[in-house]
Structure formats: structure tokens, C-alpha cells
RODO-49993 format. One record per residue (C-alpha): residue number from 1; residue in one letter; chain; z, y negated, x. Coordinates in Angstrom, 1 decimal. Example, Ala and Ser with C-alpha at 12.3 -4.5 7.8 and 13.67 -1.06 7.14 Angstrom:
BEGIN
1 A A 7.8 4.5 12.3
2 S A 7.1 1.1 13.7
***
This chain:
BEGIN
1 M A 5.2 133.8 170.3
2 K A 2.5 134.1 173.1
3 Y A -1.3 133.8 171.8
4 R A -4.4 134.1 173.7
5 I A -7.9 133.2 172.2
6 R A -10.9 135.8 172.8
7 A A -14.1 136.6 171.5
8 Y A -14.6 138.4 168.0
9 A A -14.9 142.1 168.2
10 D A -16.6 144.0 165.0
11 S A -13.0 145.9 164.6
12 D A -11.7 142.5 163.5
13 V A -13.3 142.0 160.5
14 E A -11.0 143.1 157.9
15 T A -8.1 141.6 159.4
16 L A -9.7 138.4 159.4
17 H A -10.6 138.5 155.8
18 E A -7.1 139.4 155.0
19 L A -6.2 136.7 157.1
20 T A -8.4 134.3 155.5
21 L A -7.4 135.1 151.9
22 A A -3.6 134.8 153.0
23 A A -4.2 131.6 154.4
24 I A -6.0 130.3 151.4
25 T A -3.5 131.7 148.9
26 T A -0.4 130.9 150.5
27 I A -1.3 127.6 152.6
28 G A -3.7 126.3 150.4
29 L A -1.2 125.8 147.6
30 A A 0.5 122.8 149.6
31 G A -2.6 120.3 148.8
32 Y A -4.7 122.3 146.3
33 S A -3.7 123.6 142.6
34 R A -3.4 127.4 141.8
35 A A -7.1 127.1 139.9
36 Q A -8.6 125.5 143.1
37 V A -6.8 127.9 145.4
38 N A -8.1 130.9 143.2
39 A A -11.7 129.4 143.1
40 W A -11.7 128.7 146.9
41 A A -10.3 132.6 147.6
42 G A -12.9 133.6 145.3
43 R A -15.8 132.6 147.9
44 H A -14.3 134.9 150.2
45 D A -14.6 138.2 148.5
46 S A -15.7 140.4 151.3
47 A A -15.3 141.0 154.9
48 E A -19.0 142.2 155.1
49 R A -20.0 138.5 155.0
50 L A -18.2 137.6 158.3
51 R A -19.9 140.7 159.6
52 E A -23.3 139.3 158.4
53 R A -22.5 136.1 159.8
54 V A -21.6 137.1 163.4
55 R A -24.9 139.5 163.7
56 S A -26.9 136.3 162.5
57 G A -25.6 134.6 165.8
58 H A -22.8 132.9 164.5
59 M A -19.6 132.9 167.0
60 V A -16.2 133.8 166.2
61 F A -13.3 132.9 168.4
62 V A -10.0 134.7 167.5
63 A A -6.2 133.8 168.5
64 V A -4.3 136.8 169.0
65 D A -1.0 137.8 169.7
66 T A 0.8 140.0 172.3
67 D A -0.4 142.9 170.5
68 D A -3.8 141.8 170.2
69 K A -3.6 141.1 166.3
70 A A -5.5 138.2 165.0
71 A A -3.4 135.4 164.1
72 A A -6.0 132.6 163.2
73 Y A -9.8 132.2 164.0
74 A A -12.6 129.8 163.9
75 L A -16.2 130.3 163.3
76 L A -19.1 128.3 164.9
77 E A -22.6 128.3 163.7
78 P A -25.4 127.8 166.5
79 D A -26.3 124.1 165.2
80 G A -22.6 123.0 165.8
81 H A -21.2 123.4 162.2
82 L A -17.9 124.4 162.2
83 D A -17.5 126.7 159.2
84 M A -14.0 128.4 159.2
85 L A -10.7 127.7 160.6
86 Y A -7.9 129.7 159.2
87 C A -4.4 130.7 160.3
88 H A -2.4 133.4 159.0
89 P A 0.8 131.8 157.3
90 D A 3.2 133.7 159.3
91 H A 1.5 131.9 162.7
92 T A 1.3 128.3 161.6
93 R A 2.5 125.3 163.6
94 Q A 1.9 127.2 167.0
95 G A -1.2 125.2 168.2
96 L A -3.6 127.7 167.3
97 A A -6.1 125.5 165.1
98 D A -6.2 123.3 168.5
99 G A -6.9 125.7 170.8
100 L A -9.5 127.3 168.6
101 L A -10.9 124.0 168.1
102 R A -11.3 123.4 172.1
103 A A -12.7 126.9 172.3
104 A A -15.7 126.1 169.8
105 E A -15.8 122.9 171.9
106 D A -16.5 124.3 175.0
107 Q A -19.0 126.7 173.5
108 A A -20.8 124.0 172.2
109 L A -21.1 122.2 175.3
110 I A -22.2 125.3 176.9
111 C A -24.9 125.5 174.3
112 G A -26.3 121.7 175.1
113 L A -24.9 120.4 171.3
114 A A -24.5 116.8 170.9
115 K A -22.0 117.0 168.2
116 L A -19.7 119.4 166.0
117 Y A -19.3 119.0 162.3
118 T A -17.3 120.5 159.4
119 E A -16.2 120.1 156.0
120 A A -12.1 120.4 156.2
121 S A -10.1 121.0 153.6
122 A A -6.9 118.2 153.3
123 L A -4.8 120.9 154.8
124 A A -6.9 121.4 157.9
125 R A -7.9 117.6 158.4
126 P A -5.0 116.8 160.5
127 S A -6.0 119.5 162.9
128 F A -9.8 118.0 163.2
129 E A -8.4 114.7 163.4
130 R A -6.2 115.6 166.7
131 A A -9.3 117.2 167.8
132 G A -11.1 113.9 167.8
133 Y A -13.4 114.5 164.6
134 V A -13.9 111.6 162.2
135 V A -14.1 111.6 158.7
136 T A -17.7 110.6 157.3
137 K A -16.8 111.0 153.5
138 R A -14.8 112.7 151.2
139 R A -16.8 115.7 149.5
140 D A -16.0 116.0 145.5
141 F A -17.5 119.1 144.3
142 T A -16.8 121.8 141.7
143 I A -16.8 125.8 142.3
144 D A -17.8 128.4 139.4
145 H A -15.1 130.8 139.2
146 D A -14.0 132.8 136.0
147 G A -16.2 131.2 133.9
148 Q A -15.0 127.5 134.6
149 S A -16.3 124.8 137.2
150 V A -13.2 123.9 139.0
151 P A -13.2 120.3 140.7
152 I A -12.1 120.6 144.6
153 H A -12.6 118.1 147.4
154 N A -12.7 118.2 151.2
155 Y A -13.8 116.2 153.8
156 A A -17.1 116.1 155.9
157 M A -16.1 115.4 159.6
158 E A -17.9 115.1 162.7
159 K A -17.2 114.7 166.6
160 S A -19.5 113.5 169.2
161 L A -19.6 115.6 172.2
162 P A -20.3 113.9 175.8
***
């Protein structure tokens, strides 16, 4: 299947929210426990949060299929923080993460940023490493979910830009 990357449109918000939850609850189980996945997904409780972030200046790059349906996306904050990189389970292993990371980097260069940084899941870490990011530390923390404090981890990573 062919894909292209385009800018976010307001009509994408519900699809991207569903895509996020599908990615976390399906792909997430390859690297995290069910309790961790549920807690992680619980942090993405509404599509409106994404819409608000776009309104506040965050840039979203969307990989779409030939029918213009979102298959993956990345969210870049104005300071160079790449906060989201999610791919729908039906579209993994197609190079979408690599393309989205290139699009975010291109935009960061246009904006004159000196570096990009993220907190990557264990599952996304290889995509970031392929794009030239380096791990600065493993982050162990907890997420409060359903009355419990669920331990989870990710990786602080960064990439210096030319």
C-alpha cells in the first residue's frame, strides 16, 4: 500500500484518537503488561485533548493511505519535543514511523531548532534510534489508574540537529 504524509486537518481528530488507542492496546502488549497498557491508554481519554494541542501550536504530521485515511501520526511541540508517534496496528512495518520522524525533523529545521527530544516507549525506541536519536536515560515512573499506581517505563531520547 502507498502512503503519504500530510498536515493534520480538524477532521482527523477522532480517527487519530481511535488510532492512538488501537496502537496502545494492541501493539503495546508486545512490550508492556495489560495493567501498564490500560494505564497508558487511560492517559488518552479524549480526542478533544489532541484538538486543543493543535490549537495551541503543536504540529501534527499524518501518514495517510490512498483513501486519505490516517494510518499513523506524530505530534511535534514548538520547542522540539516529539510527544506522540503512533501507528495503527494494521499499518505497522511500512516505514511510517521513519517518514513521520523525517517530517518532524524537517519542520524542526525550518523552525531553527537545535535538537529534538522525546520519551519513547520500549516499542518505539528502535524507530527513534534508526532516526538518529540517542537514549539519555530510562525513565521509570508510575501512572495512577483505577485506584492503583501502575509502574511503567520509557526512554528519554534526543537528537541534535545540524
